[in-house]
N, C-alpha and C positions, 0 to 999 in steps of 0.2 A: 583394535583397541579404537573408541571415540575420542577427539581430541578436546579438549577443558573448554577450549572456548566455545564448543557444541553444545555443551551440557542444558544453558538454559535457554536454548533454542527446543533443545529436545522435550523440554517439558512440558513446551506449547504444544506440542504436539507435529514439530516439524523432523525429517528424518535429516540426517548428515553424516556424510561419511569422512573420515578423519585425511584421506585422500583426495578429498574436494578444497581449492583454492577459495580463498574467503573475498566478500565483498568488504571492503574497505568505507566507510560510509564519513569518513572524517574529512574529505578534500572532497567529495560525490556535489554536482551541480544537479538542478533540479527543474525539468522542463515538464512545461501540462499544456497540452491538446486541448483547448477548449473550444472545440467541436463540440457541436450538440450539448454541453454543459455548462454556456455561457462563463461567471465570473468566475463560477463555483469551484471549480478544479486552481484558480486562483488563491481564493482561498485557502484551499487546502495546502497545496505547495508552501503558502506562506508560512502557514501553521507549522508544516513540519521543518519548514528551515529556520523558524523560530527553537522548535523542539531540539532539533540538533544541533545547533550551539547551544544550547543548555545542560545539553550531552558532553560539552566539548570541543564539539566540531568548530573547524572553520565555516564562518558565516557563511551557507551554499549560495551561488547566484540562483536566482531563478529567474526561468524567461519562456519563450515558446519556442525557441532555435535551438534543438540537438547538436547544433556544429560550435556552441558557447561553452558545452559540457566539456569538461575535461575525460580522461580517463572512464571515471567513472559517474552515472547519471541516472537519478530517478525520475522518470517518466510516469507521469500521471492524465487519466482520459477514459472516455469512456472507450467500451471495445470496438465500436463500430467508427471512430474517428479516425481519420488516414495516417496519423500519425504512430498510433497505437497498432493499427492492422496489420501494418507493414512491418512494425518491429516487430511484432507476433511471430510473423508468418515469415520471418527471416531469423527469428530465434527458434523456430519449432515449438512455439507454444497454441496450444489449441485452447482458442477462445469460444467455442462454439455451446459448451457449457452457459456459457453469459447469455446468446441470443433468446429472448424471451423471458429471461426472468426479469427479477425484480427485487434492487437493492444488493445485488450479488455483487461479488470482485474473484479476480484471481490476481495472485501476485509472483511473481517467477522472477530468478533472476537468468538472463540469459547474455549470451558474447557478440555484438554485431560490428561487425568491420575493425575489432579491434576493441570494439570499448566493450566497458563491462556494464548493462545496464538493468537495473531493481526494475522491471516492468509492473505500472499498478493499473489494473485493468478493469472496471466498473462495469456492470449490465446498464445501468443510467448515472444522471453524476450523482445520485446517493450512493450508489454502490463502488464509486469510484472514492468518495471521502470516506469512509467508513474504512476500505480496505488503506486509504493513507494512515487515517487517526488508527487503526491496529497495528500498523506498523510502530507507530508512538508509540503505543501500549505496550509493544513487546519487544521494544527496547530500554523499556521501563520508565517511560514521563507515565506520570497516571492522569486519567479523564479530567482529577480535579485541577490539572495545573490551571485550566481557564479560567473556570469559576471559584475557586478554591484558596487562588495562588499558591498550591503546595508545591514543595521545591523535590526534585528529582536528588537521588541517595545515588544513581548508577554512573555509569562514563561509557561511554560509546564505545563499542568494541566489535568487529569485523562479522560477517553474517556469512554461513556457508553456502557456496556457490548456489551449489545443488537442491535449494531451499525453494520449492513452492508451494503456494496454499491457493485454496477455491474455498470462497466462505458456503458457508451454507446455513444461510438465514432462513425461515419463515416466513411466507406472506401476513400479515398483520392479520388479526380475527376479525370477523367481520359480526358484529352486532345486530340485532334484528327488534326492537321496541316491538313489546304487544300488550298494549294497555299503559296506562300510567306507572306502573311500578312492576310488573313482569318482563324482564330480561332475560332474553336465553342466548347463548354462543352456541353459533352455528359452526 
């Protein structure tokens, strides 16, 4: 039998077992690894912190040091950033699917040295941001929250420990102009 709290995640395509422990995000800290991503991961981490606070969580600490996190931490960055690569290796997460990818991400829950970590690794900086924003969407935050100031009707709940997601974004279509009025999709 599947636990009640896992049902919303099943509707989104994740598989969870009733025996799996859960990841409690109400007191989670957020760490971003800016290596190769500049300020982009900082922006994504700040947006996620605001979204978690809007859902009723304690406003999370956002930083770049994993030691500043408590028992639960959300870590955001590119797959080849040193912190992300080390956590993925220690947690047994294969990030090779992101190599040579474009705007893709892997999101996985791992336990490393007694700390539960929700790892969001992007193939590039846009992939890391998309994985972060997609987590907010999965938790019930509307993408319109930033543009239209819409409010969430959901409250934050635990995520199943065994949930993993790999995005399957396609690269954008290329358009070739052949004359002033003729356009052809390739």
